[in-house]
C-alpha angles and dihedrals in degrees: 000000000000127000111262091234091056090049091051092049092050091048090054091048092054096039113116095006123122105232109185120226112238139148138205108288095036122122111240132195111205134185108210123194110225122194118207112179106308095338128087129198139175118242120193116222132185126193149127121277106236099174141015124190138178128004141252119008094346095053117128134189136189122223124193114209117245122222 
């Protein structure tokens, strides 16, 4: 059971954000921000979701690159 303050904080973090619904086995297209020195760039990445763990703000997922 989570602390009620942590639950309130997580609810505010997710509020108003469009979180897509996906499952393990789905193909995902991601745009990842990469920082190199003082420059940043966006790199597109496509792969298959092989795992999804947790929920809310602390949720993680693993994507294996295709091709």
